[in-house]
ZADO-1210 file (C-alpha; in nm, 4 decimals, padded with zeros to 6 digits):
<atoms>
<atom x="04.9327" y="01.4086" z="03.7643" code="MET" pos="1"/>
<atom x="04.8612" y="01.5899" z="03.4880" code="ARG" pos="2"/>
<atom x="04.7136" y="01.4098" z="03.1742" code="GLN" pos="3"/>
<atom x="04.6544" y="01.5566" z="02.8066" code="PHE" pos="4"/>
<atom x="04.3382" y="01.6403" z="02.6803" code="VAL" pos="5"/>
<atom x="04.0987" y="01.7477" z="02.4032" code="THR" pos="6"/>
<atom x="03.8496" y="01.8737" z="02.2906" code="PRO" pos="7"/>
<atom x="03.4990" y="01.6537" z="02.3453" code="GLY" pos="8"/>
<atom x="03.7589" y="01.3827" z="02.5597" code="GLU" pos="9"/>
<atom x="03.4987" y="01.2619" z="02.8652" code="GLU" pos="10"/>
<atom x="03.6477" y="01.3988" z="03.2399" code="LEU" pos="11"/>
<atom x="03.6521" y="01.2028" z="03.5393" code="PRO" pos="12"/>
<atom x="03.3197" y="01.2544" z="03.7007" code="LYS" pos="13"/>
<atom x="03.4770" y="01.4719" z="04.0588" code="GLU" pos="14"/>
<atom x="03.5961" y="01.7449" z="03.7504" code="THR" pos="15"/>
<atom x="03.5224" y="02.0974" z="03.8704" code="ARG" pos="16"/>
<atom x="03.3140" y="02.3231" z="03.6398" code="ARG" pos="17"/>
<atom x="03.4498" y="02.5908" z="03.4648" code="ASN" pos="18"/>
<atom x="03.4706" y="02.7535" z="03.1319" code="GLU" pos="19"/>
<atom x="03.7066" y="02.5021" z="02.9960" code="PHE" pos="20"/>
<atom x="03.4478" y="02.1825" z="03.0971" code="VAL" pos="21"/>
<atom x="03.1367" y="02.0908" z="02.9128" code="THR" pos="22"/>
<atom x="02.8657" y="01.8809" z="03.0679" code="PHE" pos="23"/>
<atom x="02.5987" y="01.6822" z="02.8417" code="TYR" pos="24"/>
<atom x="02.4085" y="01.3975" z="03.0093" code="SER" pos="25"/>
<atom x="02.5343" y="01.4753" z="03.3840" code="GLY" pos="26"/>
<atom x="02.9279" y="01.3786" z="03.2522" code="LYS" pos="27"/>
<atom x="03.1714" y="01.6499" z="03.2065" code="PRO" pos="28"/>
<atom x="03.3919" y="01.6759" z="02.9147" code="TYR" pos="29"/>
<atom x="03.6611" y="01.9042" z="02.7777" code="SER" pos="30"/>
<atom x="03.6151" y="02.1635" z="02.5507" code="ASN" pos="31"/>
<atom x="03.9873" y="02.2632" z="02.4610" code="ILE" pos="32"/>
<atom x="04.2902" y="02.1347" z="02.4116" code="LEU" pos="33"/>
<atom x="04.4716" y="02.1115" z="02.7703" code="GLY" pos="34"/>
<atom x="04.5316" y="01.9046" z="03.0224" code="PHE" pos="35"/>
<atom x="04.3742" y="01.7689" z="03.3243" code="TYR" pos="36"/>
<atom x="04.4947" y="01.8683" z="03.6670" code="ASN" pos="37"/>
<atom x="04.4412" y="01.5402" z="03.9453" code="GLU" pos="38"/>
<atom x="04.5362" y="01.7549" z="04.2295" code="ALA" pos="39"/>
<atom x="04.2455" y="02.0354" z="04.1530" code="LYS" pos="40"/>
<atom x="04.0173" y="01.8042" z="03.9213" code="ASN" pos="41"/>
<atom x="04.0171" y="02.0957" z="03.7227" code="GLU" pos="42"/>
<atom x="04.1107" y="02.1773" z="03.2878" code="VAL" pos="43"/>
<atom x="04.3515" y="02.3631" z="03.2161" code="VAL" pos="44"/>
<atom x="04.4624" y="02.5422" z="02.8878" code="PRO" pos="45"/>
<atom x="04.7399" y="02.5245" z="02.6456" code="LEU" pos="46"/>
<atom x="04.6603" y="02.7402" z="02.4907" code="GLU" pos="47"/>
<atom x="04.4476" y="03.1101" z="02.5580" code="GLY" pos="48"/>
<atom x="04.4651" y="03.4889" z="02.5727" code="MET" pos="49"/>
<atom x="04.4672" y="03.7026" z="02.8749" code="TRP" pos="50"/>
<atom x="04.1124" y="03.7988" z="02.9611" code="LYS" pos="51"/>
<atom x="04.2049" y="04.0610" z="03.2905" code="PRO" pos="52"/>
<atom x="04.0394" y="04.0256" z="03.5806" code="GLN" pos="53"/>
<atom x="04.0723" y="04.2900" z="03.8827" code="VAL" pos="54"/>
<atom x="04.4320" y="04.3001" z="04.0795" code="GLY" pos="55"/>
<atom x="04.6318" y="04.1525" z="03.8153" code="ASP" pos="56"/>
<atom x="04.9635" y="04.3101" z="03.7386" code="SER" pos="57"/>
<atom x="05.0240" y="04.4022" z="03.4005" code="VAL" pos="58"/>
<atom x="05.3095" y="04.5247" z="03.1848" code="ILE" pos="59"/>
<atom x="05.2150" y="04.7199" z="02.9298" code="GLY" pos="60"/>
<atom x="05.3526" y="05.0335" z="02.6670" code="VAL" pos="61"/>
<atom x="05.1818" y="05.4016" z="02.7298" code="ILE" pos="62"/>
<atom x="05.0850" y="05.5171" z="02.3727" code="GLU" pos="63"/>
<atom x="05.0373" y="05.9309" z="02.2809" code="LYS" pos="64"/>
<atom x="04.8492" y="06.0678" z="02.5428" code="PRO" pos="65"/>
<atom x="04.5273" y="06.1452" z="02.4563" code="SER" pos="66"/>
<atom x="04.3696" y="06.4279" z="02.6529" code="LYS" pos="67"/>
<atom x="04.5537" y="06.5734" z="02.8857" code="PRO" pos="68"/>
<atom x="04.6336" y="06.2981" z="03.2813" code="GLY" pos="69"/>
<atom x="04.5223" y="06.0254" z="03.0009" code="ILE" pos="70"/>
<atom x="04.7243" y="05.7627" z="02.9417" code="TYR" pos="71"/>
<atom x="04.6065" y="05.4923" z="02.6653" code="ASN" pos="72"/>
<atom x="04.8303" y="05.1491" z="02.7235" code="VAL" pos="73"/>
<atom x="04.8840" y="04.8635" z="02.5185" code="VAL" pos="74"/>
<atom x="04.8558" y="04.5171" z="02.7000" code="LEU" pos="75"/>
<atom x="04.7448" y="04.2633" z="02.4489" code="SER" pos="76"/>
<atom x="04.6241" y="04.2373" z="02.0710" code="ASP" pos="77"/>
<atom x="04.2956" y="04.2073" z="02.2618" code="PHE" pos="78"/>
<atom x="04.3410" y="04.4517" z="02.5769" code="VAL" pos="79"/>
<atom x="04.3726" y="04.7962" z="02.6301" code="GLN" pos="80"/>
<atom x="04.4902" y="04.9599" z="02.9202" code="GLY" pos="81"/>
<atom x="04.3967" y="05.3014" z="03.0149" code="LEU" pos="82"/>
<atom x="04.5368" y="05.5077" z="03.2905" code="ILE" pos="83"/>
<atom x="04.3557" y="05.8444" z="03.3830" code="ILE" pos="84"/>
<atom x="04.5341" y="06.0551" z="03.6002" code="ALA" pos="85"/>
<atom x="04.3942" y="06.1651" z="03.9651" code="GLY" pos="86"/>
<atom x="04.1511" y="05.8417" z="03.9322" code="LYS" pos="87"/>
<atom x="04.3758" y="05.6620" z="04.1653" code="TYR" pos="88"/>
<atom x="04.7072" y="05.8840" z="04.2552" code="GLU" pos="89"/>
<atom x="04.7559" y="06.2720" z="04.1646" code="ASP" pos="90"/>
<atom x="04.9488" y="06.2618" z="03.8656" code="SER" pos="91"/>
<atom x="05.1652" y="06.0669" z="03.6523" code="TYR" pos="92"/>
<atom x="05.3830" y="06.2189" z="03.4214" code="ASP" pos="93"/>
<atom x="05.4064" y="05.9085" z="03.1214" code="PHE" pos="94"/>
<atom x="05.5740" y="05.9704" z="02.7743" code="LYS" pos="95"/>
<atom x="05.4801" y="05.7561" z="02.4829" code="ALA" pos="96"/>
<atom x="05.6466" y="05.4644" z="02.4516" code="ASN" pos="97"/>
<atom x="05.6806" y="05.4110" z="02.8038" code="ASP" pos="98"/>
<atom x="05.6712" y="05.0873" z="02.9266" code="LEU" pos="99"/>
<atom x="05.5328" y="05.0522" z="03.3002" code="VAL" pos="100"/>
<atom x="05.3867" y="04.8191" z="03.5541" code="GLU" pos="101"/>
<atom x="05.0171" y="04.8322" z="03.6651" code="ALA" pos="102"/>
<atom x="04.7778" y="04.6925" z="03.8269" code="VAL" pos="103"/>
<atom x="04.3937" y="04.6302" z="03.6656" code="VAL" pos="104"/>
<atom x="04.1862" y="04.8293" z="03.9218" code="ALA" pos="105"/>
<atom x="03.8567" y="04.7276" z="03.7037" code="SER" pos="106"/>
<atom x="03.7220" y="04.5855" z="03.3356" code="VAL" pos="107"/>
<atom x="03.4940" y="04.7793" z="03.1456" code="GLU" pos="108"/>
<atom x="03.3506" y="04.5849" z="02.8352" code="ARG" pos="109"/>
<atom x="03.5502" y="04.2712" z="02.8742" code="LYS" pos="110"/>
<atom x="03.8400" y="04.4563" z="02.6269" code="ARG" pos="111"/>
<atom x="03.9611" y="04.7330" z="02.8710" code="LEU" pos="112"/>
<atom x="04.1208" y="04.8133" z="03.1991" code="ALA" pos="113"/>
<atom x="04.1211" y="05.0578" z="03.3872" code="ILE" pos="114"/>
<atom x="04.4893" y="05.0485" z="03.5722" code="LEU" pos="115"/>
<atom x="04.6101" y="05.1768" z="03.8701" code="GLU" pos="116"/>
<atom x="04.9530" y="05.2207" z="04.0531" code="ARG" pos="117"/>
<atom x="05.1401" y="05.2603" z="03.7609" code="PRO" pos="118"/>
<atom x="05.5487" y="05.2567" z="03.7543" code="ARG" pos="119"/>
<atom x="05.7634" y="05.3058" z="03.4736" code="LYS" pos="120"/>
<atom x="06.0352" y="05.0409" z="03.4315" code="LEU" pos="121"/>
<atom x="06.3581" y="05.1159" z="03.3704" code="ALA" pos="122"/>
<atom x="06.5783" y="05.0030" z="03.0703" code="ILE" pos="123"/>
<atom x="06.5387" y="04.6029" z="03.0092" code="GLY" pos="124"/>
<atom x="06.4896" y="04.3463" z="02.8499" code="HIS" pos="125"/>
<atom x="06.1285" y="04.2247" z="02.7821" code="THR" pos="126"/>
<atom x="05.9605" y="03.9028" z="02.6635" code="ILE" pos="127"/>
<atom x="05.5892" y="03.7810" z="02.5186" code="TYR" pos="128"/>
<atom x="05.5438" y="03.4386" z="02.6872" code="VAL" pos="129"/>
<atom x="05.1533" y="03.2568" z="02.6269" code="LYS" pos="130"/>
<atom x="04.9517" y="03.4449" z="02.9352" code="PRO" pos="131"/>
<atom x="04.8402" y="03.0400" z="02.9885" code="VAL" pos="132"/>
<atom x="05.2560" y="02.9741" z="03.0823" code="ARG" pos="133"/>
<atom x="05.1863" y="03.2800" z="03.3274" code="ILE" pos="134"/>
<atom x="05.1260" y="03.0775" z="03.6643" code="PRO" pos="135"/>
<atom x="05.3502" y="02.7753" z="03.6123" code="ARG" pos="136"/>
<atom x="05.6611" y="03.0349" z="03.5405" code="ILE" pos="137"/>
<atom x="05.5701" y="03.2290" z="03.8777" code="ILE" pos="138"/>
<atom x="05.5492" y="02.8486" z="04.0556" code="GLY" pos="139"/>
<atom x="05.3906" y="02.7406" z="04.3894" code="LYS" pos="140"/>
<atom x="05.4647" y="03.0699" z="04.6360" code="GLY" pos="141"/>
<atom x="05.6864" y="03.1798" z="04.3925" code="GLU" pos="142"/>
<atom x="05.8979" y="02.9187" z="04.4142" code="THR" pos="143"/>
<atom x="06.0122" y="02.9105" z="04.0048" code="MET" pos="144"/>
<atom x="06.0013" y="03.2224" z="03.9422" code="ILE" pos="145"/>
<atom x="06.2128" y="03.2820" z="04.2527" code="GLY" pos="146"/>
<atom x="06.4427" y="03.0315" z="04.2150" code="GLN" pos="147"/>
<atom x="06.5174" y="03.1639" z="03.8659" code="ILE" pos="148"/>
<atom x="06.5590" y="03.5147" z="03.9418" code="SER" pos="149"/>
<atom x="06.7887" y="03.4074" z="04.2547" code="ARG" pos="150"/>
<atom x="07.0023" y="03.1643" z="04.1054" code="LEU" pos="151"/>
<atom x="07.0701" y="03.3905" z="03.7524" code="THR" pos="152"/>
<atom x="07.1024" y="03.7227" z="03.9421" code="GLY" pos="153"/>
<atom x="06.8027" y="03.8813" z="03.7146" code="THR" pos="154"/>
<atom x="06.5487" y="04.0878" z="03.8671" code="ARG" pos="155"/>
<atom x="06.1806" y="03.9560" z="03.6858" code="ILE" pos="156"/>
<atom x="05.8761" y="04.1037" z="03.6973" code="ILE" pos="157"/>
<atom x="05.5694" y="03.9382" z="03.5398" code="ILE" pos="158"/>
<atom x="05.2716" y="04.0303" z="03.4046" code="GLY" pos="159"/>
<atom x="04.9525" y="03.8353" z="03.4066" code="ARG" pos="160"/>
<atom x="04.8989" y="03.9577" z="03.0061" code="ASN" pos="161"/>
<atom x="05.2300" y="03.7702" z="02.9434" code="GLY" pos="162"/>
<atom x="05.4695" y="04.0420" z="02.8885" code="ILE" pos="163"/>
<atom x="05.7868" y="03.9294" z="03.1390" code="ILE" pos="164"/>
<atom x="06.0757" y="04.2169" z="03.2216" code="TRP" pos="165"/>
<atom x="06.3690" y="04.1481" z="03.3083" code="LEU" pos="166"/>
<atom x="06.7150" y="04.3333" z="03.4170" code="SER" pos="167"/>
<atom x="07.0423" y="04.2403" z="03.5244" code="GLY" pos="168"/>
<atom x="07.2568" y="03.9292" z="03.6475" code="GLY" pos="169"/>
<atom x="07.2884" y="03.6623" z="03.3964" code="ASN" pos="170"/>
<atom x="06.9648" y="03.7474" z="03.1609" code="MET" pos="171"/>
<atom x="07.0448" y="03.4772" z="02.8973" code="GLU" pos="172"/>
<atom x="07.0165" y="03.2012" z="03.1692" code="LEU" pos="173"/>
<atom x="06.6931" y="03.3349" z="03.3148" code="ALA" pos="174"/>
<atom x="06.5828" y="03.3666" z="02.9203" code="LEU" pos="175"/>
<atom x="06.6559" y="02.9812" z="02.8454" code="LYS" pos="176"/>
<atom x="06.5338" y="02.8283" z="03.1955" code="ALA" pos="177"/>
<atom x="06.1495" y="03.0805" z="03.1564" code="ILE" pos="178"/>
<atom x="06.1508" y="02.9641" z="02.8211" code="LYS" pos="179"/>
<atom x="06.1890" y="02.5957" z="02.8695" code="LYS" pos="180"/>
<atom x="05.8952" y="02.6392" z="03.2145" code="VAL" pos="181"/>
<atom x="05.6751" y="02.8100" z="02.9168" code="GLU" pos="182"/>
<atom x="05.7872" y="02.4881" z="02.6707" code="ASN" pos="183"/>
<atom x="05.7620" y="02.2245" z="02.9529" code="GLU" pos="184"/>
<atom x="05.4519" y="02.3539" z="03.1427" code="ALA" pos="185"/>
<atom x="05.2472" y="02.0838" z="03.1160" code="HIS" pos="186"/>
<atom x="05.4908" y="01.8094" z="03.2071" code="THR" pos="187"/>
<atom x="05.6159" y="01.7265" z="03.6368" code="SER" pos="188"/>
<atom x="05.9319" y="01.7495" z="03.8147" code="GLY" pos="189"/>
<atom x="06.0528" y="02.1029" z="03.6343" code="LEU" pos="190"/>
<atom x="06.1152" y="02.2697" z="03.9536" code="THR" pos="191"/>
<atom x="06.3835" y="02.0639" z="04.0164" code="GLU" pos="192"/>
<atom x="06.4398" y="01.9995" z="03.6921" code="ARG" pos="193"/>
<atom x="06.5225" y="02.4016" z="03.6254" code="ILE" pos="194"/>
<atom x="06.6982" y="02.4445" z="03.9025" code="LYS" pos="195"/>
<atom x="06.9118" y="02.1272" z="03.7785" code="GLN" pos="196"/>
<atom x="07.0174" y="02.3287" z="03.4882" code="MET" pos="197"/>
<atom x="07.0262" y="02.6867" z="03.6696" code="LEU" pos="198"/>
<atom x="07.3115" y="02.5192" z="03.8961" code="GLU" pos="199"/>
<atom x="07.4939" y="02.2710" z="03.6420" code="ALA" pos="200"/>
<atom x="07.4922" y="02.6099" z="03.4017" code="GLU" pos="201"/>
<atom x="07.5841" y="02.8684" z="03.6583" code="SER" pos="202"/>
<atom x="07.8733" y="02.6569" z="03.7664" code="ALA" pos="203"/>
<atom x="07.9795" y="02.5584" z="03.4413" code="ALA" pos="204"/>
<atom x="08.0346" y="02.9484" z="03.3803" code="ARG" pos="205"/>
<atom x="08.2314" y="02.9800" z="03.7169" code="SER" pos="206"/>
</atoms>
């Protein structure tokens, strides 16, 4: 069960410590607008920017190379990515405005993510969602995004920085489902509701 919490609201005593919880006189209080996940005894934000972590899969746009073999990548308004040819692979052949998928290898000064295993993405459709919603869009064991992809026939790649790439199939329906998850991420039973919506709309179109 999840319940909304507001800044300054007292939380259950078993609440786990994290960056969204403040303890005062031994009692935990929320310092954000979010919801309390009773299953995990933790506060999860409804809003917030992406903070890069090692291992994050991301999607970004290549800027004009500053030096041969060095590529700056726009990942968000606050975080820049950097690909260095020869650091993790032999060479790359990217051009300005190429869309790439990569993995965060290390983080420097909190706002610079060194990227590895970059791969150019083909022409498709990209959307941006709030990064804090990405775990819900993926779902436990990738159940949510898996069923959206399977029931729409759309190939979907998700970046932890909030950028999602889609190609093929019924992209319109896939986009509708993703946006519904983003807007209703705090509610329970969402996976089943999304499944029912996809099945009903797919049947109506066939």
